[in-house]
mmCIF file of the C-alpha atoms, coordinates in Angstrom:
data_MODEL
# 
_entry.id   MODEL 
# 
loop_
_atom_site.group_PDB 
_atom_site.id 
_atom_site.type_symbol 
_atom_site.label_atom_id 
_atom_site.label_alt_id 
_atom_site.label_comp_id 
_atom_site.label_asym_id 
_atom_site.label_entity_id 
_atom_site.label_seq_id 
_atom_site.pdbx_PDB_ins_code 
_atom_site.Cartn_x 
_atom_site.Cartn_y 
_atom_site.Cartn_z 
_atom_site.occupancy 
_atom_site.B_iso_or_equiv 
_atom_site.pdbx_formal_charge 
_atom_site.auth_seq_id 
_atom_site.auth_comp_id 
_atom_site.auth_asym_id 
_atom_site.auth_atom_id 
_atom_site.pdbx_PDB_model_num 
ATOM 1  C CA . MET A 1 1  ? 49.496 96.449  148.377 1.00 0.00 ? 1  MET A CA 1 
ATOM 2  C CA . LEU A 1 2  ? 51.784 97.061  145.424 1.00 0.00 ? 2  LEU A CA 1 
ATOM 3  C CA . TYR A 1 3  ? 54.202 99.648  146.786 1.00 0.00 ? 3  TYR A CA 1 
ATOM 4  C CA . LYS A 1 4  ? 54.851 101.312 150.138 1.00 0.00 ? 4  LYS A CA 1 
ATOM 5  C CA . THR A 1 5  ? 57.138 104.313 150.700 1.00 0.00 ? 5  THR A CA 1 
ATOM 6  C CA . ARG A 1 6  ? 57.932 107.286 152.938 1.00 0.00 ? 6  ARG A CA 1 
ATOM 7  C CA . LEU A 1 7  ? 58.988 110.897 152.406 1.00 0.00 ? 7  LEU A CA 1 
ATOM 8  C CA . HIS A 1 8  ? 62.400 111.424 150.864 1.00 0.00 ? 8  HIS A CA 1 
ATOM 9  C CA . TRP A 1 9  ? 65.386 112.322 153.069 1.00 0.00 ? 9  TRP A CA 1 
ATOM 10 C CA . GLY A 1 10 ? 65.876 115.404 150.899 1.00 0.00 ? 10 GLY A CA 1 
ATOM 11 C CA . VAL A 1 11 ? 63.527 117.376 153.147 1.00 0.00 ? 11 VAL A CA 1 
ATOM 12 C CA . PHE A 1 12 ? 66.497 117.700 155.525 1.00 0.00 ? 12 PHE A CA 1 
ATOM 13 C CA . ILE A 1 13 ? 68.760 119.553 153.053 1.00 0.00 ? 13 ILE A CA 1 
ATOM 14 C CA . LYS A 1 14 ? 67.356 123.060 153.558 1.00 0.00 ? 14 LYS A CA 1 
ATOM 15 C CA . PRO A 1 15 ? 67.328 122.934 157.395 1.00 0.00 ? 15 PRO A CA 1 
ATOM 16 C CA . ALA A 1 16 ? 70.835 121.453 157.387 1.00 0.00 ? 16 ALA A CA 1 
ATOM 17 C CA . LEU A 1 17 ? 72.110 124.298 155.209 1.00 0.00 ? 17 LEU A CA 1 
ATOM 18 C CA . VAL A 1 18 ? 70.469 126.876 157.490 1.00 0.00 ? 18 VAL A CA 1 
ATOM 19 C CA . VAL A 1 19 ? 72.122 125.284 160.533 1.00 0.00 ? 19 VAL A CA 1 
ATOM 20 C CA . LEU A 1 20 ? 75.464 125.255 158.710 1.00 0.00 ? 20 LEU A CA 1 
ATOM 21 C CA . VAL A 1 21 ? 75.163 128.949 157.817 1.00 0.00 ? 21 VAL A CA 1 
ATOM 22 C CA . GLY A 1 22 ? 74.091 129.798 161.357 1.00 0.00 ? 22 GLY A CA 1 
ATOM 23 C CA . VAL A 1 23 ? 76.927 127.898 163.009 1.00 0.00 ? 23 VAL A CA 1 
ATOM 24 C CA . SER A 1 24 ? 79.535 129.302 160.632 1.00 0.00 ? 24 SER A CA 1 
ATOM 25 C CA . SER A 1 25 ? 78.326 132.877 161.134 1.00 0.00 ? 25 SER A CA 1 
ATOM 26 C CA . TRP A 1 26 ? 78.200 132.261 164.883 1.00 0.00 ? 26 TRP A CA 1 
ATOM 27 C CA . CYS A 1 27 ? 81.805 131.073 164.909 1.00 0.00 ? 27 CYS A CA 1 
ATOM 28 C CA . CYS A 1 28 ? 83.016 133.892 162.661 1.00 0.00 ? 28 CYS A CA 1 
ATOM 29 C CA . SER A 1 29 ? 81.188 136.618 164.550 1.00 0.00 ? 29 SER A CA 1 
ATOM 30 C CA . ALA A 1 30 ? 82.364 135.361 167.950 1.00 0.00 ? 30 ALA A CA 1 
ATOM 31 C CA . LYS A 1 31 ? 85.813 136.730 167.082 1.00 0.00 ? 31 LYS A CA 1 
ATOM 32 C CA . VAL A 1 32 ? 84.435 140.201 166.311 1.00 0.00 ? 32 VAL A CA 1 
ATOM 33 C CA . GLN A 1 33 ? 84.738 142.628 169.207 1.00 0.00 ? 33 GLN A CA 1 
ATOM 34 C CA . ASP A 1 34 ? 82.323 145.343 168.054 1.00 0.00 ? 34 ASP A CA 1 
ATOM 35 C CA . PRO A 1 35 ? 79.291 144.979 168.386 1.00 0.00 ? 35 PRO A CA 1 
ATOM 36 C CA . PRO A 1 36 ? 79.416 142.364 171.131 1.00 0.00 ? 36 PRO A CA 1 
ATOM 37 C CA . TRP A 1 37 ? 75.907 141.021 170.434 1.00 0.00 ? 37 TRP A CA 1 
ATOM 38 C CA . LEU A 1 38 ? 76.654 140.018 166.812 1.00 0.00 ? 38 LEU A CA 1 
ATOM 39 C CA . TRP A 1 39 ? 77.242 136.352 167.714 1.00 0.00 ? 39 TRP A CA 1 
ATOM 40 C CA . MET A 1 40 ? 73.575 136.132 168.770 1.00 0.00 ? 40 MET A CA 1 
ATOM 41 C CA . PHE A 1 41 ? 72.541 136.517 165.135 1.00 0.00 ? 41 PHE A CA 1 
ATOM 42 C CA . GLY A 1 42 ? 74.383 133.342 164.156 1.00 0.00 ? 42 GLY A CA 1 
ATOM 43 C CA . ALA A 1 43 ? 72.973 131.497 167.146 1.00 0.00 ? 43 ALA A CA 1 
ATOM 44 C CA . ALA A 1 44 ? 69.442 132.567 166.195 1.00 0.00 ? 44 ALA A CA 1 
ATOM 45 C CA . VAL A 1 45 ? 69.902 131.374 162.614 1.00 0.00 ? 45 VAL A CA 1 
ATOM 46 C CA . ALA A 1 46 ? 71.201 128.026 163.884 1.00 0.00 ? 46 ALA A CA 1 
ATOM 47 C CA . LEU A 1 47 ? 68.172 127.649 166.144 1.00 0.00 ? 47 LEU A CA 1 
ATOM 48 C CA . ILE A 1 48 ? 65.848 128.444 163.260 1.00 0.00 ? 48 ILE A CA 1 
ATOM 49 C CA . GLY A 1 49 ? 67.577 125.714 161.269 1.00 0.00 ? 49 GLY A CA 1 
ATOM 50 C CA . CYS A 1 50 ? 66.872 123.279 164.079 1.00 0.00 ? 50 CYS A CA 1 
ATOM 51 C CA . SER A 1 51 ? 63.256 123.416 162.972 1.00 0.00 ? 51 SER A CA 1 
ATOM 52 C CA . GLY A 1 52 ? 64.407 120.510 160.827 1.00 0.00 ? 52 GLY A CA 1 
ATOM 53 C CA . LEU A 1 53 ? 63.294 118.357 163.727 1.00 0.00 ? 53 LEU A CA 1 
ATOM 54 C CA . ARG A 1 54 ? 59.792 119.022 162.452 1.00 0.00 ? 54 ARG A CA 1 
ATOM 55 C CA . HIS A 1 55 ? 60.833 117.427 159.158 1.00 0.00 ? 55 HIS A CA 1 
ATOM 56 C CA . TYR A 1 56 ? 62.134 114.400 161.051 1.00 0.00 ? 56 TYR A CA 1 
ATOM 57 C CA . VAL A 1 57 ? 58.707 113.912 162.615 1.00 0.00 ? 57 VAL A CA 1 
ATOM 58 C CA . GLU A 1 58 ? 57.105 114.254 159.184 1.00 0.00 ? 58 GLU A CA 1 
ATOM 59 C CA . VAL A 1 59 ? 59.429 111.669 157.654 1.00 0.00 ? 59 VAL A CA 1 
ATOM 60 C CA . MET A 1 60 ? 58.773 109.208 160.456 1.00 0.00 ? 60 MET A CA 1 
ATOM 61 C CA . THR A 1 61 ? 54.982 109.601 160.478 1.00 0.00 ? 61 THR A CA 1 
ATOM 62 C CA . PHE A 1 62 ? 54.041 110.011 156.800 1.00 0.00 ? 62 PHE A CA 1 
ATOM 63 C CA . GLU A 1 63 ? 53.408 106.867 154.822 1.00 0.00 ? 63 GLU A CA 1 
ATOM 64 C CA . PHE A 1 64 ? 52.294 106.402 151.239 1.00 0.00 ? 64 PHE A CA 1 
ATOM 65 C CA . ALA A 1 65 ? 50.976 103.188 149.719 1.00 0.00 ? 65 ALA A CA 1 
ATOM 66 C CA . VAL A 1 66 ? 49.774 102.122 146.300 1.00 0.00 ? 66 VAL A CA 1 
ATOM 67 C CA . THR A 1 67 ? 47.203 99.365  145.962 1.00 0.00 ? 67 THR A CA 1 
ATOM 68 C CA . THR A 1 68 ? 45.501 98.019  142.889 1.00 0.00 ? 68 THR A CA 1 
ATOM 69 C CA . SER A 1 69 ? 42.527 100.306 143.379 1.00 0.00 ? 69 SER A CA 1 
ATOM 70 C CA . ARG A 1 70 ? 43.749 103.423 145.220 1.00 0.00 ? 70 ARG A CA 1 
ATOM 71 C CA . LEU A 1 71 ? 46.504 105.555 146.722 1.00 0.00 ? 71 LEU A CA 1 
ATOM 72 C CA . ILE A 1 72 ? 46.750 105.710 150.501 1.00 0.00 ? 72 ILE A CA 1 
ATOM 73 C CA . PHE A 1 73 ? 48.304 108.634 152.416 1.00 0.00 ? 73 PHE A CA 1 
ATOM 74 C CA . ARG A 1 74 ? 48.694 108.246 156.171 1.00 0.00 ? 74 ARG A CA 1 
ATOM 75 C CA . TRP A 1 75 ? 50.200 110.657 158.652 1.00 0.00 ? 75 TRP A CA 1 
ATOM 76 C CA . GLY A 1 76 ? 50.235 111.136 162.379 1.00 0.00 ? 76 GLY A CA 1 
# 
């Protein structure tokens, strides 16, 4: 085995930004009185961003290796 690596932590950037946008819109819209359901939009966006947990599972279970004769990809 010449080299062994995992997925890059950069896969978390997009979900983290979605959570940040969702939380900030949730906080800003909580102060708005009309319509009263507007804060739910920010909460929904933040929950969608929490799909980054899927990326965590990918990072922890994917493995790449380079040998002298082949490339090895393992997941699961």
